[in-house]
LUMSEGU-550751 format. One record per residue (C-alpha): x, z, y; residue number from 0. Coordinates in steps of 0.5 Angstrom, whole numbers. Each point is the difference from the previous one (the first is absolute). Layout:
BEGIN
  east    up north   i
     X     Z     Y NUM
...
//
This chain:
BEGIN
  east    up north   i
  -155   -21   -94   0
    -7     4    -1   1
     3     6     3   2
     2     2     8   3
     6     3     1   4
     0     4     6   5
     3     7     3   6
    -5     6    -1   7
    -4     3     6   8
     0     7     2   9
    -7     1    -2  10
     1    -2    -7  11
     3     6    -3  12
    -4     1    -6  13
     2    -7    -2  14
     7     2     1  15
    -1     6    -4  16
    -4    -3    -6  17
     6    -5    -1  18
     5     4     1  19
    -3     5    -6  20
    -1    -6    -4  21
     7    -2     1  22
     3     7    -2  23
    -4    -1    -7  24
     3    -6    -2  25
     4     0    -6  26
     6    -2     4  27
    -1     5     6  28
     5     5    -3  29
     6    -5     1  30
    -3    -3     6  31
    -2     5     5  32
     3     7     3  33
    -6     4     0  34
    -5     2    -6  35
    -8    -1    -1  36
    -1     7     1  37
     4     1     6  38
    -4    -6     3  39
    -6     2    -2  40
     1     7     3  41
     1    -2     7  42
    -6     1     5  43
    -4    -5     3  44
     4     1     6  45
     6    -2    -3  46
    -3    -7    -2  47
    -3    -1     7  48
     7     1     3  49
     3    -5    -5  50
    -5    -5     1  51
     1     0     8  52
     8     0    -1  53
     0    -6    -4  54
    -5    -4     4  55
     1    -4     6  56
    -3     6     4  57
     6     4    -2  58
     7     1     3  59
     2    -6    -3  60
     6     2    -5  61
    -5     0    -6  62
    -4    -6    -2  63
    -5     0    -6  64
    -2    -7    -3  65
    -6    -1    -5  66
    -3    -5    -4  67
    -7     0     1  68
    -4    -4    -5  69
    -7    -3     1  70
    -4     6    -2  71
     4     4     5  72
     4     4    -5  73
     7     1     1  74
     4    -3    -5  75
     7     1     2  76
     5     3     6  77
     7     0     2  78
     2     5     6  79
     6    -2     5  80
     4     6     3  81
     5    -2     6  82
     6     4    -1  83
     4     0     7  84
     8     0     0  85
     3     7     0  86
    -7     3    -1  87
    -2     5    -6  88
    -3    -4    -6  89
    -6     2    -4  90
     4    -3    -7  91
     7    -2    -1  92
     6     0     5  93
     0    -1     7  94
     1    -7     2  95
     5    -3     6  96
    -5    -6     2  97
    -8     1     1  98
    -3    -2    -6  99
    -7     1    -4 100
    -1     3    -6 101
    -6    -2    -5 102
    -3     5    -4 103
    -7     1    -4 104
     0    -6    -3 105
    -6    -1    -4 106
    -5    -5    -3 107
    -6     2    -5 108
     1    -2    -7 109
    -6    -4     0 110
     3    -4     6 111
     7    -1    -2 112
     2    -7    -1 113
    -3    -3     6 114
     5     0     5 115
    -2     6     4 116
     6     4     0 117
     4    -7     2 118
    -6     0     6 119
     1     7     2 120
     7     0     0 121
     0    -6     4 122
    -5     3     5 123
     5     6     0 124
     6    -4     2 125
    -3    -4     5 126
    -2     6     4 127
     7     3    -1 128
     3    -7     3 129
    -5     0     5 130
     2     6     3 131
     4     0     7 132
     2     7     0 133
     3     2    -4 134
     3    -7    -2 135
     0     1    -8 136
     6    -3    -3 137
    -2     1    -8 138
    -5     3    -4 139
     1     4    -6 140
    -3     4    -6 141
     2     4    -6 142
    -3    -1    -7 143
     1     4    -6 144
     6    -2    -4 145
    -5    -1    -6 146
    -6    -3     4 147
     3    -7    -2 148
    -7    -3     1 149
     0     2     8 150
     7    -2     0 151
    -1    -7    -2 152
    -6    -1     5 153
     5     2     6 154
     5    -5    -3 155
    -5    -5     0 156
    -2     1     7 157
     7     0     3 158
     3     7    -1 159
     6     1    -3 160
     4     6    -3 161
     5     3     5 162
     3     4    -5 163
    -2     7     4 164
    -3     5    -4 165
    -3     7     1 166
    -2     5    -5 167
    -8     1    -2 168
    -2     6     4 169
    -4     2    -6 170
     5    -2    -5 171
     7     0     3 172
     3    -3    -7 173
    -4    -6     2 174
     2    -5     5 175
    -4    -4     6 176
     3    -7     1 177
     0    -2     7 178
    -3    -7     1 179
     1    -4     7 180
    -2    -6     4 181
     4    -2     6 182
    -4    -3     7 183
    -1    -7    -1 184
     4    -5     4 185
    -4    -3     5 186
//
């Protein structure tokens, strides 16, 4: 693979911002992301600095963003993993009774799709998740819009399975987000 998959660094906030704004302009964005381009574009630079710091290896350790960096240095894709502790408040979905991770912000630039970047990004995110000692993560979950069949097919291909749990889409309560999950592998 010609891309390097790695965690973001705190000083890379301009790249974090650029890739997120690009993702929010993708035609699938309305069913793939909770926020809109206008909401994110209005955020001050301090927001993006904090976001990059929190998702980097120097952050608090509860969030990690992984990127696919091309040979010329362009970021072609990203996933973010949020740690959800048992009994704690969750950012999306319902509270859980086991320590788990939640994958969000999945995006690969259209011109870079079909090269295995999404799979490599997920592998980096889940490998990091399973490596945590505190908390010991029991499962990784994500939500996908019921009409986002392309994304759902990717998630099934890399080992996630629909749990049967659904939640309403925040912007459209008549639509549903389907939960997919994968359990900690046996060692």
